[in-house]
N, C-alpha and C positions, 0 to 999 in steps of 0.2 A: 238269545248262547252267543257265547263266542264261537265262533267258527272252527277257532284254532283249535282252541279243547283245554285252554286255556285261563279262564276265568269263570266264574260262574259264580253272581250274587257277592260280587266283592267290592268296595267302593273303589276309586286312585289308586286311594289317602289305602286303604288295606295292600292295596298288589304295594306299593311300595313301598314298607316303613319295614324293620327290620325282622329277619327269628331264629329263634335254636336253630333253626332246619342249616339257613343261611350258609354257614361256613363250612357243615359238611362234608359236599362237593366239593372236591379240586379243583376237580377239572374244569375247564367256562361250561357254563351252566344255562338254563330257563330256567323259569321259573314259573308255574300252573296257581290260583290261587282260587280257592271255593268258599262262600260261606255264608251261612244262616244268623236269624236277628229267634231268639229260641226266648219263651214264654215264659220264662225262668230263675231263679234264679244261680251263680256260678258255678256254685260250689255242689247243686245239684245237676246241673249238664255238665258239668268234669265229671263225678259219682259217672255220667254214662259214660261220656268216654273213656274212662277206666275198663268200661267191660268190653273197650275194645282191645282188653289184649286176652281175651278169649273169646271174640263171636265178635263180623262180618259188621251183621247191621246193611247188611245192601242188599245187591237179591239172595238169598238166602242156596237153591236151589243150584246160586252156580259157586258161587261163593264161601258156601259151606257144606255143600255135598251137597243140600237137600236138610240139613238138621235145619232146624227154629232158633237164632238168634233169642238169647232169654229173651222177652216182657217184661222183666224184675229187676229192679234192683237185684239187686248178688248181696244173700246179707256176706261173705267171705271170704271176699277176695283176696289173690295172693300185696304182701306190699311190692309197688311199683318198680324197682332193678335195675339200675345202668346194664345193659344184653338179654335181659329179659322180651321175649316173640309180644311182638307188639304188632295184627298184621302180617304184611309179607315185609318187616322191619325189623331190628331188634333197636328197643332203646335203649341212645344217643343220653339224654338228659334228660329230664325233668320237673319241676317245678309244681308242689301237690295245689291245686285250687286254679293254677292257671295254666299250662301244654303238656304236654308227650311230644317226645320228638323221638324218631326212628331213625336206624340210620338200614341203609337194604344189605344184608348178610353180603359178603367178597363172593361170595357163590355164585352167587346174581349178580352183581356187579358184570361181574366181568361179562360174562353173555349179556348183559341188556344194559351197562354203564349205570355208572354211580347215579344216586336215588338219597333225598330224605325227605319227611317230613314234619311238621311240626300242627299238634291240634292247638289247638288256641283255644283259650277259651275268658273272654271278657266282660263289664257291665257293661250293659248297653240300657239306658231310659230302663225301667221299670221288671228288666230280663239280662237277657244276658246277648252276644255274639258269640259264633261258634267260626274261625274260621281256622283256613287249612292251607297253609304251605308246603305244594310240594317241589322243590328243587334235585332237576333228573337235567347229568349231563350232555350238552349240546354236539352237534360235529359232529364225527368221524364220517362213514363210507354213505354210498346214500342211501341205502338195504337200513344202515342203522339208525339215518334223520328217518325214514320211512313209517319208521318199526315204532321207529319214540313217537310221532304222529299220530299215529293209529291206538299208541298205549294213551297217550294223554283227551282222548275223545275216548276211549274205552271208558278213564280212567273218569274221566268226568261225568261220562251215565253214569258210576260204579258209586259214585263218590255222594252226586249227586243223591241221588234214591239211602244212601248213608244219612248222610245229613239232617235229610227229611225224615226221617225216623228215625234215626235220634232228638232235633225237637217233637217230635210226637212224645216219645215217651217222656221225653223230662215236660212235656208240658201236662198231660194225664196224673204224674206224680206231683205234676205244683198247683195243680186243680184242682184234685183227689187234696189235697195236703189243706189247701184253701179251704174251701167246703165242712173239713172238718174242723183247723178252725173256727168259722162264724157255727155252726154246731151244736 
């Protein structure tokens, strides 16, 4: 695990690749990249990523005030739209089946610095690769830099749990569908 909180599971190529969130932070910035292989088709993984519009899928007792993130795919999510809440962000752009990109709302950005994130799903072997890039404003006062470093480490812990939860749920559905098809 990267001790700076900037990388978990991402390859060098994934860390240096362009993401939709890269252009959303106008100040000097740094990137945090997290990734996981998922043994499920990209369309199914993206359906779970869409559910981040209604639940965090990390440590629910912290992120969701003790409520449980749904462990089944919801049949009727609202259509994705720019400005829609997405975790702590608002959706800035999306491409169904490929990515959802969010930007930290202005009120939070004034307090914490500009931040954006892209949740991307790509085909990978027989399954998918779920890669998240976070771009955070760099620089500032010593206090702000320290808060950002602590935020990066805390975000790493929370996002690692989130990605592993999405992986488990998507693989569970994919396995159930494969078993049903085999019968």
